[in-house]
C-alpha positions in Angstrom: 81.0 113.4 82.3 77.4 114.0 83.0 76.1 115.3 86.4 72.7 114.7 87.9 71.6 116.7 91.0 68.5 116.3 93.1 67.3 118.2 96.1 64.0 119.0 97.7 62.4 122.0 99.3 63.4 125.6 98.7 66.9 126.3 97.5 69.0 127.2 100.6 72.3 126.3 102.2 71.3 123.1 104.0 73.7 120.8 102.2 75.8 119.2 104.9 78.1 117.6 102.4 79.1 121.1 101.4 79.2 122.5 105.0 80.7 119.5 106.9 81.5 116.7 104.5 78.4 114.9 105.9 77.9 112.4 103.0 78.6 108.9 101.8 79.6 107.7 98.4 79.1 104.4 96.5 79.7 103.5 92.9 77.3 101.7 90.5 78.6 100.1 87.3 77.2 100.1 83.8 78.5 97.5 81.3 77.1 96.9 77.9 74.1 99.2 78.7 73.2 97.1 81.8 73.7 97.6 85.5 76.1 95.0 87.0 76.6 94.2 90.6 73.7 96.4 91.4 72.5 94.5 94.4 76.0 94.5 96.0 76.4 98.2 95.4 72.9 99.0 96.7 73.4 97.0 100.0 76.8 98.7 100.4 75.0 102.1 100.1 72.4 101.1 102.7 75.1 99.9 105.1 77.1 103.1 104.6 74.1 105.3 105.3 73.3 103.3 108.5 76.9 103.7 109.7 76.6 107.4 109.3 73.2 107.4 111.1 71.4 108.7 108.1 67.6 108.8 107.7 67.1 106.3 104.8 64.0 107.2 102.8 61.4 104.4 102.2 61.8 105.1 98.5 65.4 104.1 98.5 64.8 100.5 97.3 66.9 98.5 94.8 64.1 99.0 92.3 64.3 102.8 92.7 68.0 102.9 91.8 67.6 100.4 89.0 64.8 102.5 87.5 66.7 105.8 88.1 69.9 104.7 86.4 68.1 102.8 83.6 66.0 105.9 82.7 68.4 108.7 83.3 71.8 107.2 82.5 71.5 104.2 80.2 68.5 105.4 78.2 68.6 109.2 78.8 72.3 109.7 78.4 72.9 106.6 76.2 75.7 105.4 78.5 76.9 101.9 77.5 79.9 101.6 79.8 80.5 103.8 82.8 80.9 104.3 86.5 78.2 106.1 88.4 79.7 107.8 91.5 76.7 108.3 93.7 76.7 110.5 96.8 74.0 110.8 99.5 74.2 113.8 101.7 72.3 114.9 104.8 70.3 118.1 104.8 70.0 120.4 107.8 66.2 120.6 108.0 65.3 119.0 111.4 66.1 119.6 115.0 68.0 116.4 115.2 70.4 115.2 112.5 69.2 111.6 112.6 65.8 112.8 111.5 67.0 115.2 108.8 66.2 114.4 105.2 68.8 113.3 102.6 69.4 114.3 99.0 71.6 112.8 96.4 74.0 113.8 93.7 75.7 111.7 91.1 78.1 111.9 88.2 78.7 109.5 85.4 82.2 108.8 84.0 82.2 106.9 80.7 84.8 104.2 80.4 85.7 101.6 77.8 84.8 98.7 80.1 84.7 98.9 83.8 86.1 95.3 84.0 89.1 96.1 81.9 92.5 96.8 83.3 93.6 100.2 82.2 96.3 100.1 79.6 98.9 102.3 81.4 100.5 100.9 84.6 100.6 103.2 87.6 103.5 104.5 89.6 102.9 104.7 93.3 104.9 105.5 96.4 104.4 105.4 100.2 103.4 108.5 102.0 104.5 108.7 105.7 103.5 112.2 106.7 99.9 111.2 107.2 98.0 108.0 107.9 94.4 106.7 107.8 92.3 105.4 110.6 91.1 101.8 110.9 87.8 102.2 112.7 84.1 101.6 111.7 84.0 104.6 109.3 87.4 103.9 107.6 85.9 101.3 105.4 83.2 103.4 103.7 83.7 106.3 101.3 83.2 109.4 103.4 84.9 112.7 103.5 88.7 112.1 103.8 91.2 114.9 104.0 93.9 112.3 103.8 92.7 111.4 100.3 92.9 115.1 99.3 96.4 115.6 100.8 97.6 112.3 99.2 96.2 113.2 95.8 98.0 116.6 95.8 101.2 114.9 97.1 101.0 112.4 94.2 100.6 115.2 91.6 103.4 117.2 93.0 105.8 114.2 92.9 104.7 112.9 89.4 103.0 109.9 90.9 99.6 108.4 90.0 98.6 107.6 93.6 100.1 107.0 97.0 99.9 104.1 99.4 98.4 105.2 102.7 99.4 103.5 106.0 97.4 103.1 109.2 98.6 104.2 112.6 100.4 100.9 113.0 102.5 101.6 109.9 100.8 98.9 107.9 99.3 99.2 104.4 95.6 100.3 104.4 94.8 101.4 100.9 95.6 104.1 98.3 93.7 107.4 98.0 91.4 105.8 95.4 91.1 102.1 96.2 92.4 98.8 97.4 95.6 97.0 96.6 96.0 93.3 95.9 99.5 91.7 96.1 100.3 88.6 94.1 103.0 86.3 95.3 103.1 82.8 93.7 99.6 81.5 93.9 98.6 83.7 96.8 96.8 87.1 96.6 97.3 89.1 99.7 94.7 91.7 100.5 94.9 94.2 103.4 92.2 93.5 106.0 89.3 95.9 106.4 90.3 96.3 110.0 93.6 97.8 108.6 91.7 100.6 107.0 91.0 99.2 103.6 87.8 100.2 101.8 84.8 97.9 101.5 84.6 97.4 97.7 81.8 95.6 95.9 84.0 95.6 92.7 87.0 94.0 94.5 84.8 91.6 96.5 83.2 90.3 93.3 86.6 89.8 91.7 88.2 87.9 94.6 85.0 85.8 95.0 85.3 84.8 91.4 88.9 83.8 91.8 88.2 81.8 94.9 85.2 79.9 93.5 87.2 79.0 90.4 90.4 78.1 92.3 92.4 80.6 90.3 94.3 81.9 93.4 94.5 81.6 97.1 92.9 84.7 98.6 94.3 85.7 102.0 93.5 88.8 104.1 96.7 90.0 105.8 98.2 92.7 107.9 100.8 93.9 105.5 103.8 96.0 106.5 105.0 98.6 104.0 108.2 96.7 103.0 106.1 93.8 101.8 104.9 95.8 98.8 108.4 95.3 97.4 108.2 91.5 97.7 105.1 91.2 95.4 105.4 89.9 91.9 102.4 91.8 90.7 100.1 94.4 92.2 96.6 95.3 91.2 94.7 98.5 92.3 90.9 98.2 92.3 89.0 101.4 92.7 85.2 101.5 92.7 85.5 105.1 91.8 88.0 104.9 88.9 88.3 101.3 87.7 91.0 98.6 87.7 94.8 99.4 87.3 98.0 97.4 87.3 100.8 98.9 89.4 104.0 99.1 87.4 106.4 100.8 89.8 106.8 101.6 93.5 110.1 103.5 94.1 112.8 101.5 92.4 110.9 98.2 92.1 109.0 97.4 88.9 106.2 94.9 88.6 104.8 92.6 85.9 101.1 92.5 85.1 100.4 89.5 82.9 99.0 87.1 85.5 96.6 89.6 87.0 95.5 90.6 83.5 94.6 87.0 82.7 92.6 86.7 85.9 90.7 89.9 85.2 90.0 88.7 81.6 88.6 85.4 82.9 86.4 87.4 85.4 85.2 89.7 82.7 84.3 86.8 80.4 82.1 85.4 83.2 79.6 88.2 82.9 
C-alpha cells in the first residue's frame, strides 16, 4: 500500500475530513499498467463533489487525473494492477464553506486483477440494529458511521461483511459495496433510491451483460428474505474489488455462473 498526500498553504488543522468527515471518495482502477474506466470514475467524482457543494478547482480535469496517476502510480510506483482510493476533502480557509479550497489524499492497494473475482467466497449476514438512509447523499461515498459500526460487527461475529437495510427494511448494500442477486436469467440489483452506492465498476459490468444479452438486469426493491432465494450473489466494491458470496446464515450459494460472466467481461478489455 502506498499513500500520496497533498495539501496547500501552511500546515494547520483545516482538514474538514478529519474534523467533520467532510469529504468524498471515489476509486480509480489500474489494470495492466493502464487506467480503465477513468472517464466514468472522473465524472462520478465530479458529481459527488457537486452533491457535497464542494468548490471544484479548474485544474480538476480528466487529463489532470490521468497524468497524476500515470506519473505517480503507474510509473512512479510501478503499479500494474491496483485500486486507487481517492479522497477529496474540504479545507476550512474561507468565510463560507462553499468557497473553501479542497485538497486530496489517495492510497493505492495492489491487487492481482481488479476484474477478477476474489478466490475466497464471503460469508455475510443481515444487521438489523442500524440502517442506512436512501437520500441524495446515500449513493456517494461519504463519511458513514454505519459502515464503521457494521465493519466492527462483522469482525466480532466472524463475518466478512454485513448487509445493510434502509428504513423500509429493504436491502440497500453492504458496508463496502453493492449486491447483485442471480435468479435464473435475471440479475436483481437494489435501486439507488434504496440506498445502494453509485458504482462505476458495477455499472460497467451490468452494461456489458445487458449489451451482450448475457442476463436480464433488473433494478428492484428487495426485501431481506429475498437474499435467501438467490442462486448466486456477487458483491462489487469499488473500494475492494469483486467477490462471490458463499454463505448468508444457513444458506450457501454457488458462484460458477457469475464467475463466467465476470470472465467474459474481463476478456472484453
